[in-house]
Backbone bond lengths (Angstrom), bond angles and torsions (degrees), N, CA, C in turn:
res aa  C-N    CA-C-N  psi(-1)  N-CA   C-N-CA  omega(-1)  CA-C   N-CA-C  phi
1 M - - - 1.461 - - 1.521 109.07 -
2 S 1.324 115.05 141.17 1.456 118.02 177.91 1.517 109.75 -74.52
3 A 1.323 115.41 162.42 1.457 119.87 -179.06 1.525 109.91 -63.77
4 H 1.306 115.53 141.71 1.457 120.22 178.93 1.521 108.95 -80.20
5 R 1.312 116.01 129.64 1.460 120.97 -177.64 1.521 109.44 -110.72
6 P 1.330 117.92 146.66 1.466 120.98 178.00 1.523 110.97 -55.41
7 K 1.323 116.69 136.49 1.452 125.21 175.57 1.517 113.05 74.96
8 F 1.327 119.43 -11.04 1.446 120.23 -179.19 1.526 109.84 -123.70
9 P 1.348 117.67 143.05 1.457 120.21 176.92 1.512 111.38 -72.82
10 A 1.312 116.27 155.60 1.455 120.69 176.03 1.509 109.41 -74.81
11 R 1.317 118.35 151.34 1.451 123.33 174.45 1.513 108.26 -107.66
12 W 1.312 114.51 149.24 1.460 119.84 174.82 1.523 107.95 -89.36
13 L 1.302 115.99 123.57 1.456 120.90 -176.93 1.521 109.63 -120.87
14 A 1.309 115.92 135.36 1.464 120.55 176.81 1.515 108.64 -109.03
15 A 1.329 115.87 157.64 1.456 119.92 -178.24 1.516 109.64 -63.28
16 G 1.305 115.59 129.69 1.444 119.61 178.78 1.510 109.94 -148.09
17 G 1.303 117.13 22.29 1.452 121.86 -176.43 1.503 109.16 130.76
18 A 1.281 117.13 141.09 1.465 120.45 -174.18 1.509 112.46 -75.92
19 A 1.316 117.25 -24.62 1.464 119.26 -177.30 1.509 110.01 -134.22
20 V 1.276 116.36 154.70 1.460 121.91 177.92 1.517 108.49 -121.68
21 L 1.310 114.37 129.92 1.459 118.53 176.85 1.518 108.92 -65.00
22 A 1.283 117.44 126.13 1.468 121.16 -179.14 1.516 108.69 -122.09
23 G 1.327 117.18 76.54 1.463 120.63 176.11 1.504 109.14 -64.51
24 I 1.285 117.92 125.20 1.462 120.45 -173.20 1.526 110.44 -87.98
25 L 1.299 115.20 124.78 1.462 121.33 176.99 1.523 109.39 -82.38
26 G 1.340 116.48 129.69 1.463 119.51 174.44 1.512 108.89 -67.25
27 V 1.302 117.32 130.20 1.457 119.33 -175.81 1.519 111.31 -132.11
28 A 1.302 115.36 155.37 1.462 121.71 176.19 1.507 109.21 -101.62
29 M 1.306 116.83 156.72 1.455 120.59 173.44 1.521 108.24 -69.35
30 L 1.305 116.91 144.14 1.458 120.65 174.77 1.523 108.63 -73.01
31 L 1.325 115.55 138.64 1.451 120.38 173.66 1.512 106.75 -96.08
32 Q 1.306 117.11 114.06 1.454 121.01 -173.76 1.526 110.78 -89.65
33 N 1.327 114.76 134.89 1.453 121.05 175.61 1.521 107.93 -143.86
34 S 1.324 115.46 97.90 1.460 121.21 -177.68 1.508 111.50 55.04
35 G 1.319 116.66 36.83 1.445 120.47 174.63 1.513 114.21 91.86
36 S 1.328 119.56 -8.10 1.452 119.81 178.65 1.515 109.66 -92.17
37 A 1.337 115.88 156.43 1.451 120.39 -176.34 1.521 110.11 -113.32
38 C 1.313 117.29 130.57 1.451 121.58 177.64 1.522 108.35 -114.71
39 A 1.306 116.46 131.10 1.454 120.32 -178.68 1.514 110.16 -106.15
40 A 1.319 115.26 146.35 1.454 120.28 -179.48 1.518 110.19 -80.48
41 P 1.350 117.57 156.40 1.464 118.83 175.49 1.516 109.81 -64.25
42 P 1.317 117.53 140.97 1.461 121.63 -170.43 1.517 114.94 -98.75
43 S 1.327 114.33 165.69 1.456 122.17 163.07 1.518 105.07 -109.17
44 T 1.311 118.11 151.97 1.458 120.57 -172.82 1.523 113.08 -87.39
45 T 1.338 114.38 144.21 1.458 121.37 174.54 1.513 108.86 -157.16
46 A 1.305 118.18 140.65 1.458 122.60 -177.85 1.518 110.91 -71.58
47 K 1.324 116.99 149.94 1.458 122.22 179.21 1.523 110.52 -128.17
48 S 1.326 115.85 125.70 1.459 122.07 175.60 1.518 108.91 -119.66
49 G 1.301 116.52 159.35 1.457 119.58 -179.75 1.503 111.96 -174.43
50 K 1.322 116.12 -153.64 1.456 123.39 -179.44 1.520 109.19 -130.23
51 A 1.309 116.27 152.11 1.463 120.94 176.05 1.515 110.54 -128.38
52 T 1.322 115.93 139.59 1.451 124.02 169.07 1.528 106.48 -119.62
53 F 1.326 117.47 -174.48 1.454 119.43 176.16 1.515 109.99 -139.82
54 Y 1.327 115.27 161.89 1.452 120.33 179.29 1.522 109.68 -148.12
55 D 1.307 115.05 162.35 1.462 121.89 175.28 1.527 107.73 -109.09
56 L 1.303 116.42 126.54 1.454 121.59 -178.14 1.524 110.38 -68.57
57 A 1.319 116.08 129.01 1.459 121.55 175.12 1.519 107.50 -104.93
58 G 1.303 116.72 98.87 1.452 120.96 -175.16 1.511 110.12 129.49
59 T 1.310 116.72 -166.62 1.463 121.36 -175.64 1.518 113.90 -108.11
60 S 1.317 117.45 -5.43 1.456 119.81 -175.32 1.518 110.17 -156.03
61 G 1.347 115.13 155.74 1.454 120.23 173.33 1.515 109.89 -98.17
62 N 1.323 116.46 -168.58 1.458 120.98 -176.50 1.528 113.84 -65.07
63 C 1.338 117.24 -20.23 1.463 120.02 178.43 1.525 112.73 -81.02
64 S 1.334 117.37 -3.63 1.471 123.06 177.32 1.519 114.08 67.83
65 F 1.341 117.61 16.52 1.456 120.93 176.62 1.527 111.00 -83.67
66 E 1.335 116.00 156.54 1.450 120.05 165.50 1.527 107.90 -71.25
67 V 1.325 116.74 153.38 1.460 120.06 179.56 1.527 109.23 -61.76
68 P 1.338 118.75 130.27 1.469 120.40 179.20 1.526 111.10 -56.48
69 A 1.324 116.65 145.66 1.462 121.37 -178.12 1.522 111.88 -59.12
70 D 1.335 117.29 -31.47 1.464 119.98 -179.73 1.527 112.62 -87.81
71 D 1.326 117.27 -2.70 1.468 122.97 178.17 1.528 112.39 63.82
72 L 1.313 117.20 24.95 1.465 121.22 -179.14 1.523 109.13 -106.54
73 Y 1.327 116.14 103.38 1.459 120.45 -177.47 1.519 110.04 -148.90
74 V 1.345 115.38 171.71 1.458 120.90 -175.87 1.526 110.34 -146.16
75 A 1.322 115.13 147.14 1.468 122.82 172.40 1.518 107.95 -108.04
76 L 1.332 116.89 137.30 1.460 122.02 -178.77 1.520 110.42 -113.26
77 G 1.329 115.85 152.44 1.453 121.68 175.90 1.517 110.97 -68.17
78 P 1.333 117.55 169.11 1.467 121.48 -174.91 1.526 114.39 -53.37
79 T 1.337 117.72 -40.00 1.460 120.02 -177.79 1.519 111.10 -62.35
80 E 1.327 116.20 -49.73 1.459 120.05 -175.22 1.535 112.56 -83.85
81 Y 1.319 116.97 -26.16 1.473 119.51 174.59 1.521 109.81 -66.21
82 S 1.321 115.51 -35.03 1.462 123.26 171.83 1.527 113.18 53.34
83 A 1.324 114.60 52.19 1.465 121.27 176.14 1.526 112.54 54.15
84 G 1.330 116.25 34.01 1.458 121.44 176.76 1.512 114.95 95.69
85 A 1.333 118.20 -6.87 1.466 120.43 -176.57 1.522 113.05 -66.07
86 S 1.340 117.73 -22.38 1.461 120.83 -179.41 1.524 113.23 -89.41
87 C 1.321 117.64 -7.34 1.462 121.20 -176.65 1.528 112.01 -56.98
88 G 1.325 115.61 133.64 1.448 120.91 176.63 1.508 115.59 88.53
89 A 1.340 117.36 -7.78 1.458 120.67 175.62 1.531 108.89 -79.21
90 Y 1.319 116.11 171.76 1.457 120.72 -179.74 1.523 110.57 -124.67
91 L 1.333 115.80 142.68 1.450 122.40 176.02 1.519 109.48 -117.66
92 D 1.323 116.84 140.37 1.458 122.12 165.86 1.515 107.21 -95.21
93 V 1.323 116.09 122.73 1.457 121.97 -176.36 1.524 108.83 -118.65
94 T 1.321 116.94 125.70 1.457 122.26 -179.42 1.523 109.55 -112.25
95 G 1.327 116.44 126.46 1.458 122.26 179.39 1.508 111.20 -125.79
96 P 1.335 117.82 -167.96 1.468 121.87 -177.06 1.528 114.05 -57.56
97 K 1.342 117.93 -30.19 1.466 120.94 -174.80 1.526 113.97 -102.94
98 G 1.309 118.21 -4.01 1.448 118.69 -178.92 1.517 113.03 145.38
99 K 1.332 116.29 -155.21 1.458 121.28 -174.13 1.524 110.48 -126.16
100 V 1.335 115.67 147.32 1.451 121.37 176.87 1.527 108.85 -140.28
101 R 1.314 116.55 147.20 1.461 121.27 176.10 1.528 108.62 -103.85
102 V 1.314 116.33 130.25 1.463 121.04 -175.47 1.518 110.75 -130.11
103 K 1.323 115.43 150.83 1.456 121.97 178.86 1.522 109.68 -94.21
104 V 1.327 117.14 137.01 1.467 120.64 175.89 1.531 106.98 -71.97
105 F 1.330 114.96 114.88 1.456 122.70 -165.67 1.524 113.06 -126.58
106 D 1.347 116.53 -18.07 1.451 119.55 -166.81 1.525 110.32 -157.38
107 S 1.330 115.44 169.25 1.462 120.74 173.87 1.520 109.64 -112.47
108 C 1.310 115.26 154.80 1.467 122.58 178.13 1.528 106.78 -127.05
109 P 1.329 118.10 91.56 1.469 120.67 -174.16 1.525 114.09 -56.46
110 E 1.340 117.21 -28.98 1.469 119.77 -176.71 1.526 113.54 -86.91
111 C 1.342 117.55 -9.24 1.464 119.98 -172.01 1.528 112.12 -84.84
112 P 1.336 117.72 122.77 1.463 119.74 172.96 1.517 109.62 -74.89
113 A 1.300 117.06 167.86 1.464 120.81 177.11 1.522 108.80 -56.93
114 G 1.315 116.68 135.15 1.451 121.06 -178.15 1.515 114.05 96.33
115 H 1.323 117.96 -10.02 1.470 121.95 176.32 1.523 107.92 -112.79
116 I 1.332 116.21 119.27 1.454 120.86 177.45 1.520 109.54 -115.25
117 D 1.318 116.35 153.50 1.459 122.47 -177.68 1.524 108.35 -117.64
118 L 1.332 116.56 109.41 1.458 122.50 -175.53 1.524 112.08 -90.36
119 S 1.320 116.04 159.78 1.455 118.84 166.96 1.525 107.71 -64.87
120 R 1.308 116.57 155.01 1.466 120.02 -179.98 1.536 110.35 -57.89
121 T 1.336 116.40 -41.26 1.462 120.78 -179.34 1.520 111.37 -60.13
122 A 1.338 116.93 -44.44 1.459 120.76 -179.93 1.528 111.12 -66.36
123 F 1.348 116.32 -43.28 1.460 121.01 -178.51 1.526 110.70 -58.61
124 K 1.336 116.91 -43.32 1.469 121.07 -176.47 1.515 112.44 -66.91
125 K 1.324 117.59 -19.27 1.461 120.17 177.92 1.526 112.40 -76.56
126 I 1.334 116.80 -21.53 1.472 118.76 -176.14 1.522 113.73 -122.41
127 G 1.326 117.97 -3.82 1.463 120.53 -178.25 1.516 111.61 -156.93
128 A 1.304 115.66 170.19 1.456 121.51 178.02 1.521 109.62 -83.43
129 E 1.310 116.76 125.78 1.460 121.01 -177.27 1.523 111.72 -56.21
130 I 1.315 117.08 -35.98 1.466 121.09 -176.77 1.524 111.88 -64.68
131 D 1.347 117.40 -24.31 1.469 120.25 -179.48 1.529 111.66 -70.26
132 G 1.307 117.44 -34.24 1.462 120.70 176.60 1.505 114.90 78.78
133 I 1.309 117.52 -38.02 1.460 122.06 179.33 1.520 107.72 -142.42
134 I 1.325 116.57 133.14 1.463 120.73 -175.54 1.527 110.27 -136.56
135 P 1.333 116.34 153.13 1.473 119.95 174.38 1.532 108.81 -75.87
136 I 1.308 116.46 143.25 1.464 120.91 -178.13 1.524 111.08 -142.71
137 K 1.312 114.80 168.01 1.450 123.81 163.04 1.523 105.98 -125.30
138 Y 1.319 116.62 142.93 1.456 118.47 -179.24 1.512 110.86 -149.19
139 K 1.307 114.41 155.01 1.460 120.53 -177.30 1.517 110.04 -153.46
140 L 1.317 115.36 151.69 1.456 121.11 174.67 1.521 109.19 -73.56
141 V 1.318 117.18 145.84 1.463 122.15 179.35 1.520 109.24 -101.35
142 T 1.319 116.42 132.02 1.455 121.25 176.42 1.521 109.95 -89.33
143 N 1.316 116.99 130.56 1.462 122.71 177.77 1.531 113.08 53.73
144 P 1.324 118.36 50.91 1.463 119.37 179.70 1.526 111.50 -70.17
145 A 1.320 115.56 154.77 1.459 119.48 172.29 1.522 108.35 -68.62
146 T 1.323 117.11 144.19 1.457 121.81 177.92 1.524 108.99 -115.57
147 P 1.332 118.04 153.84 1.467 120.45 -176.33 1.521 113.75 -69.59
148 A 1.320 117.17 -16.21 1.466 121.01 -178.92 1.527 108.49 -159.99
149 G 1.324 115.70 176.16 1.449 119.81 175.68 1.516 111.15 -73.61
150 I 1.310 115.46 175.60 1.461 121.64 -179.21 1.531 110.15 -58.01
151 S 1.325 115.56 138.85 1.456 120.36 173.98 1.519 109.09 -125.91
152 V 1.319 115.17 156.33 1.467 122.10 -179.37 1.524 108.22 -129.22
153 R 1.312 116.28 133.53 1.465 120.94 175.71 1.529 108.43 -123.97
154 I 1.317 116.69 115.70 1.457 121.31 175.82 1.527 108.01 -78.80
155 K 1.318 116.30 131.86 1.455 120.73 -174.14 1.531 112.53 -74.44
156 E 1.334 114.79 147.27 1.459 119.77 173.23 1.533 109.57 -53.79
157 G 1.310 116.15 140.06 1.457 120.45 179.72 1.511 113.92 91.08
158 A 1.346 117.21 -10.82 1.464 119.92 179.21 1.527 109.89 -69.73
159 S 1.319 115.39 152.82 1.459 121.60 179.45 1.519 107.74 -156.25
160 R 1.322 116.48 -175.76 1.469 118.98 177.13 1.520 111.36 -63.07
161 Y 1.324 117.08 -18.01 1.464 121.44 -176.85 1.532 113.52 -98.76
162 W 1.341 117.15 -9.37 1.479 120.52 179.46 1.517 107.91 -152.41
163 F 1.323 115.41 112.85 1.463 120.72 -175.59 1.518 110.37 -102.14
164 A 1.332 116.79 134.63 1.468 121.82 175.86 1.516 108.51 -149.57
165 A 1.335 116.71 123.76 1.462 120.91 -178.19 1.521 110.74 -140.46
166 R 1.318 114.95 143.89 1.462 121.82 173.85 1.515 108.28 -105.26
167 I 1.333 115.72 133.17 1.461 122.04 178.77 1.528 108.37 -106.41
168 D 1.323 116.77 130.89 1.470 120.16 179.77 1.524 109.85 -127.02
169 N 1.330 115.42 162.17 1.464 124.23 179.54 1.526 112.93 61.04
170 H 1.331 115.92 38.27 1.460 120.35 177.87 1.517 113.00 -91.87
171 A 1.310 119.06 -4.86 1.472 125.38 172.38 1.533 113.80 72.89
172 N 1.310 118.39 -68.96 1.464 121.93 -179.74 1.531 111.14 -93.00
173 L 1.324 115.69 168.36 1.454 120.38 174.09 1.524 109.85 -60.89
174 L 1.319 116.42 140.56 1.454 120.09 -178.39 1.522 112.40 -90.50
175 S 1.314 114.87 144.90 1.452 121.81 177.75 1.522 111.58 -100.82
176 S 1.336 116.33 -43.28 1.462 118.31 -178.65 1.517 111.17 -155.43
177 V 1.325 114.86 155.46 1.463 123.52 173.87 1.522 107.15 -133.37
178 K 1.332 116.30 127.72 1.454 121.51 179.03 1.523 108.81 -126.68
179 V 1.318 115.90 144.86 1.458 121.27 -171.65 1.522 110.40 -129.61
180 A 1.334 115.80 135.89 1.466 121.77 174.62 1.517 108.50 -128.58
181 S 1.304 116.64 140.92 1.457 122.07 179.24 1.518 109.33 -108.97
182 G 1.344 116.12 128.53 1.457 119.47 -178.76 1.520 110.80 58.85
183 G 1.323 116.15 -128.28 1.464 120.09 178.25 1.509 113.08 -97.93
184 G 1.353 116.66 15.56 1.458 120.63 -177.96 1.518 113.43 -75.55
185 S 1.321 115.32 174.41 1.460 121.00 -179.85 1.527 110.71 -82.01
186 F 1.322 116.02 161.37 1.453 121.37 -179.00 1.526 111.33 -74.66
187 K 1.318 114.76 140.36 1.461 122.11 173.37 1.523 108.17 -116.79
188 T 1.317 116.71 141.82 1.460 121.40 -178.21 1.524 111.13 -84.96
189 A 1.321 116.29 129.38 1.464 122.22 177.81 1.525 109.56 -93.39
190 H 1.318 116.26 156.61 1.465 120.00 174.45 1.521 108.86 -116.58
191 R 1.330 115.51 146.54 1.461 121.31 -174.71 1.521 110.77 -89.46
192 T 1.337 115.38 141.27 1.459 121.51 174.28 1.521 109.89 -97.30
193 D 1.339 117.05 168.34 1.459 119.53 179.03 1.524 112.10 -74.21
194 F 1.351 117.75 -8.52 1.458 119.52 173.30 1.533 111.00 -104.20
195 N 1.334 115.27 19.14 1.465 123.10 165.40 1.523 114.79 72.86
196 Y 1.311 117.61 27.69 1.459 120.26 168.12 1.522 108.29 -106.11
197 W 1.331 115.40 146.45 1.461 121.54 177.87 1.523 107.92 -100.50
198 L 1.325 116.35 123.11 1.455 122.32 -171.02 1.531 112.50 -114.22
199 I 1.309 114.90 145.01 1.461 122.43 164.42 1.514 104.61 -125.26
200 D 1.305 116.40 104.46 1.462 121.22 -169.69 1.521 113.48 -62.24
201 A 1.323 117.40 -32.28 1.460 120.31 -179.64 1.520 112.26 -88.88
202 G 1.331 116.90 2.57 1.445 121.17 179.75 1.511 112.98 87.50
203 A 1.336 114.98 163.89 1.460 120.64 -179.79 1.517 111.65 -126.19
204 G 1.333 116.97 14.05 1.442 120.27 -178.56 1.520 111.24 99.20
205 S 1.314 115.95 -173.78 1.461 121.12 -174.51 1.519 113.96 -95.84
206 G 1.350 117.75 -3.93 1.449 121.20 178.92 1.527 111.28 85.81
207 P 1.343 117.15 -176.79 1.465 126.15 -2.58 1.524 111.25 -64.09
208 F 1.343 114.53 156.21 1.451 120.09 -171.38 1.527 112.61 -107.37
209 K 1.319 114.13 148.04 1.461 122.16 163.22 1.525 105.97 -106.42
210 I 1.321 116.74 131.01 1.463 121.06 -178.76 1.518 108.85 -122.34
211 K 1.321 115.49 116.44 1.462 121.79 179.00 1.525 108.99 -94.67
212 I 1.323 115.35 121.48 1.461 121.93 -174.57 1.522 108.70 -116.23
213 T 1.320 117.13 129.24 1.463 121.77 -179.22 1.515 109.73 -127.94
214 D 1.345 116.72 134.10 1.462 119.13 178.16 1.523 110.61 -97.46
215 V 1.326 116.60 176.97 1.458 120.95 -173.43 1.529 113.27 -70.32
216 Y 1.333 117.76 -10.35 1.459 120.98 176.83 1.525 111.87 -96.10
217 G 1.320 117.35 0.41 1.452 120.82 -179.48 1.514 113.79 91.53
218 N 1.347 118.34 -3.59 1.460 120.25 173.55 1.527 108.40 -64.00
219 T 1.317 116.43 138.05 1.455 119.05 -177.80 1.518 110.93 -141.53
220 T 1.307 116.25 151.52 1.453 121.86 174.88 1.522 108.10 -150.47
221 T 1.321 115.99 154.32 1.456 120.88 177.32 1.522 108.87 -122.43
222 V 1.316 116.68 122.10 1.459 120.40 175.12 1.515 107.66 -102.57
223 S 1.318 116.45 138.50 1.461 120.21 -177.07 1.517 110.38 -128.51
224 G 1.330 115.38 170.36 1.448 119.55 -178.32 1.515 113.53 80.20
225 I 1.335 117.26 13.88 1.467 121.34 178.01 1.529 108.09 -77.70
226 T 1.302 116.27 126.46 1.465 120.40 -176.06 1.524 111.55 -102.43
227 M 1.317 115.41 162.78 1.453 120.95 176.49 1.534 108.11 -79.21
228 S 1.341 114.54 81.56 1.467 121.76 -177.66 1.520 108.92 -126.96
229 P 1.341 118.06 77.05 1.472 121.25 -176.31 1.525 112.65 -55.30
230 G 1.332 114.85 137.05 1.454 121.43 177.01 1.508 114.61 84.70
231 T 1.319 117.79 -0.23 1.466 121.80 -178.52 1.521 110.31 -109.19
232 V 1.333 116.16 132.34 1.461 120.64 175.74 1.523 107.78 -83.99
233 Q 1.328 116.42 120.01 1.460 122.33 -179.97 1.525 108.74 -104.90
234 K 1.329 115.18 114.85 1.457 121.04 -173.96 1.520 111.07 -93.66
235 T 1.336 115.49 148.01 1.461 121.06 174.59 1.517 108.43 -126.14
236 G 1.304 116.26 169.45 1.458 120.45 -179.06 1.504 113.78 -102.16
237 T 1.335 118.33 20.97 1.458 119.47 -176.58 1.517 111.68 -118.32
238 R 1.334 114.42 156.55 1.460 122.35 173.53 1.513 107.99 -120.90
239 I 1.310 116.34 149.01 1.464 119.70 -173.70 1.519 112.35 -76.36
240 T 1.329 118.95 -31.10 1.461 120.25 -179.84 1.517 109.68 -76.09
241 G 1.330 115.07 153.42 1.452 120.00 -179.76 1.513 112.87 103.02
242 G 1.330 116.26 15.70 1.446 119.51 177.50 1.514 112.15 101.99
243 S 1.325 117.18 -166.31 1.454 122.83 -175.84 1.520 110.35 -92.36
244 T 1.335 116.34 120.69 1.455 121.39 178.95 1.513 109.32 -134.31
245 T 1.310 116.60 167.78 1.456 120.89 176.90 1.519 109.32 -132.87
246 A 1.327 116.89 129.27 1.457 121.20 176.41 1.516 108.29 -107.39
247 T 1.323 116.81 133.87 1.460 119.72 -177.85 1.516 113.00 -116.00
248 T 1.324 116.87 -7.92 1.455 120.31 -178.12 1.510 110.20 -105.42
249 T 1.305 117.02 133.10 1.451 120.79 177.35 1.511 110.26 -124.71
250 E 1.319 115.29 153.94 1.446 122.46 177.22 1.511 107.15 -129.96
251 K 1.315 117.43 139.13 1.449 120.35 -176.13 1.513 110.73 -111.74
252 T 1.323 115.66 142.36 1.450 120.89 175.42 1.509 108.03 -112.47
253 S 1.309 115.24 159.15 1.459 119.79 -178.39 1.509 110.98 -62.75
254 P 1.324 117.72 146.18 1.468 120.95 177.70 1.508 110.34 -60.75
255 P 1.337 118.11 149.34 1.454 120.95 176.49 1.513 110.18 -64.66
256 T 1.324 115.09 160.51 1.457 118.96 -177.68 1.510 112.65 -72.34
257 K 1.314 116.87 -22.99 1.454 120.33 178.58 1.514 108.68 -120.63
258 A 1.319 117.03 128.54 1.462 121.01 -178.41 1.509 110.63 -63.99
259 T 1.346 115.05 139.69 1.456 118.99 176.58 1.515 109.37 -70.79
260 T 1.315 116.59 132.74 1.451 121.74 176.83 1.495 109.32 -114.39
261 S 1.324 116.72 175.99 1.455 120.18 177.47 1.509 109.22 -54.86
262 A 1.350 115.83 123.66 1.450 119.81 -173.71 1.505 112.14 -63.81
263 A 1.300 117.09 -16.92 1.452 118.98 -179.48 1.508 112.18 -66.32
264 T 1.339 117.25 -14.62 1.457 119.40 -178.91 1.515 112.32 -98.85
265 K 1.333 118.61 0.93 1.449 120.84 -176.87 1.521 111.31 -75.00
266 A 1.325 116.16 134.48 1.457 120.95 -179.88 1.512 109.57 -98.86
267 K 1.316 117.02 149.42 1.445 121.76 175.39 1.502 109.71 -153.42
268 T 1.340 115.33 160.21 1.449 120.38 -179.30 1.499 109.26 -114.52
269 S 1.330 116.61 146.56 1.445 120.92 -175.84 1.509 110.70 -120.23
270 A 1.334 116.14 146.74 1.446 121.98 179.32 1.514 109.59 -89.65
271 P 1.331 117.04 -178.07 1.450 123.15 -168.18 1.510 116.46 -43.30
272 A 1.288 115.33 125.34 1.454 123.41 173.69 1.497 107.96 -179.30
273 S 1.316 116.27 159.67 1.451 120.55 174.51 1.506 108.58 -143.80
274 P 1.365 115.55 67.19 1.461 119.25 -174.11 1.516 112.42 -75.37
275 S 1.319 114.40 157.15 1.451 119.70 171.60 1.515 107.51 -69.81
276 A 1.303 117.55 150.69 1.466 120.54 179.77 1.515 109.52 -70.50
277 A 1.338 115.89 136.40 1.460 120.07 177.34 1.514 108.92 -77.70
278 A 1.314 114.49 155.06 1.459 118.18 177.52 1.515 108.73 -63.20
279 A 1.310 116.76 124.89 1.463 121.25 -175.38 1.519 110.35 -61.86
280 G 1.336 114.38 130.01 1.455 119.83 174.47 1.512 114.52 74.55
281 A 1.351 119.25 9.68 1.457 120.14 -177.91 1.513 109.94 -63.88
282 K 1.331 117.48 136.46 1.452 122.11 178.52 1.521 108.16 -133.26
283 A 1.331 115.69 130.74 1.454 119.65 177.81 1.512 107.67 -151.39
284 A 1.330 116.30 173.87 1.449 120.05 -178.72 1.514 110.40 -66.99
285 P 1.343 116.94 144.41 1.449 120.13 178.53 1.512 110.91 -74.20
286 L 1.342 116.32 173.24 1.444 121.80 176.14 1.510 109.38 -62.52
287 L 1.323 117.07 148.88 1.455 119.68 -178.49 1.512 110.83 -153.84
288 E 1.337 117.31 132.39 1.449 122.88 177.19 1.528 110.12 -90.68
289 S 1.311 115.94 166.40 1.454 121.27 176.40 1.515 110.76 -64.91
290 A 1.319 116.48 144.43 1.465 120.53 179.68 1.520 112.06 -84.84
291 S 1.314 116.95 4.06 1.462 119.42 -174.32 1.512 112.78 -64.74
292 T 1.351 117.68 -22.98 1.452 119.87 -178.80 1.509 112.80 -94.06
293 A 1.340 118.34 1.51 1.464 120.62 -177.92 1.515 110.00 -66.25
294 P 1.359 118.56 129.51 1.457 120.75 -179.96 1.514 111.03 -69.01
295 S 1.320 116.04 152.08 1.459 119.74 -178.66 1.517 112.57 -113.29
296 A 1.332 117.98 -18.79 1.451 120.17 -177.92 1.515 111.31 -76.19
297 V 1.332 116.07 135.15 1.463 119.96 179.39 1.516 109.15 -64.10
298 G 1.331 116.15 130.41 1.451 121.34 177.73 1.509 113.74 78.84
299 A 1.326 118.77 4.87 1.463 120.92 -179.43 1.504 110.55 -67.42
300 V 1.329 115.04 150.32 1.455 119.40 176.22 1.515 108.67 -69.34
301 P 1.325 119.13 131.66 1.463 121.27 -177.63 1.518 111.52 -54.88
302 T 1.328 115.13 138.03 1.453 121.22 176.95 1.506 109.20 -95.90
303 E 1.315 117.88 125.54 1.449 120.93 -178.81 1.518 110.85 -87.14
304 T 1.308 115.27 154.31 1.446 121.10 176.71 1.512 110.28 -65.13
305 P 1.354 119.84 134.26 1.459 120.89 175.93 1.517 110.44 -54.08
306 A 1.337 115.50 145.69 1.463 120.10 -174.31 1.512 112.98 -60.78
307 D 1.337 116.99 -27.21 1.459 118.27 -176.38 1.523 113.14 -95.72
308 Q 1.327 117.89 5.89 1.466 119.67 179.40 1.515 109.32 -74.95
309 P 1.333 118.30 129.60 1.467 120.50 -175.84 1.517 112.46 -77.81
310 L 1.319 114.52 174.87 1.458 120.44 174.24 1.515 110.33 -65.21
311 V 1.287 115.42 168.43 1.442 118.81 177.26 1.506 111.11 -115.35
312 N 1.301 113.89 153.53 1.452 122.19 177.02 1.514 106.37 -109.10
313 L 1.327 117.28 112.50 1.454 119.36 -175.40 1.523 111.76 -63.16
314 A 1.310 115.65 141.96 1.463 121.28 177.71 1.519 107.82 -116.05
315 A 1.305 116.32 113.86 1.463 120.59 -172.12 1.520 112.80 -62.69
316 A 1.319 117.50 -29.35 1.461 119.67 -173.02 1.521 112.95 -76.93
317 D 1.344 117.39 -19.43 1.456 120.26 -173.48 1.516 109.90 -109.10
318 Q 1.307 117.19 114.30 1.448 121.97 178.21 1.497 109.43 -108.49
319 P 1.364 118.12 139.12 1.463 119.94 -177.07 1.531 111.60 -56.75
320 A 1.315 114.77 135.69 1.461 118.94 -179.30 1.531 110.96 -64.44
321 N 1.371 115.85 -28.05 1.447 118.73 -176.07 1.518 112.47 -101.18
322 A 1.316 117.24 11.13 1.468 119.06 -179.99 1.515 109.75 -69.87
323 S 1.310 115.72 132.58 1.468 120.34 179.40 1.511 108.27 -103.71
324 C 1.309 116.97 89.92 1.466 121.25 -173.41 1.521 110.29 -123.59
């Protein structure tokens, strides 16, 4: 069993090799602005590492998402999880048997940089389950297709005096979330490590307009979001493709189990014996070049070519179109 860390459950680890390759990703410091993270434009560099797999114990990972319908997801170590900044992004992972695309869904406190923990379903698509640990290459995807438009989930306990919302299906890493109630002005939310955006003093009673901006400067505003804690409110818009506004929302029934702080979620892991990650390490998440970001309003998102390598963030260069 791996060492038990404060705030995180222990994972069960089986022998799968005495050492884990930990290729270190060059990263930039996050530029903080009211809790949002802005990433600098990158230079490209290939990334190799190792993958293990785990079975989720519970209904959600640290990103507070529902399990993807295709069961293809990944947990990242503290460096790449970046206190929740990587939640909702997608990675292309290539292993001995092929390639799979996975959603960043969870954190792996024990994983050093270069070691990712896949869902069992994802692992079996690129490697032999019996191996337990396999060599991989992986990269962040720019402007990936999403299974649906942006959705918003207001957290249990939220009220006009304390706002908390989770944003899903945003495709790229997010830079900022701003919220306005009724005809009021926008207030900037700050992100938590369990992937909810908070305004501690509240944002009013709604209905809300929520302006969402990604690290490439793509932005969209969804409106008609109501103060309905525990309900996923769906919209028909995607953030990539320029600036758009969605005014129609659809609500789904609340889940049977209330979402709690993802830091308390337990999960089990399959064969691996990773080195312990530096406790509490925080760094910028993986990020692709913004050069492929579409500019036409309503354009279909352009995905990163399969052979495009990972990027190495450069702290000195910030995107000219970043809205931070």
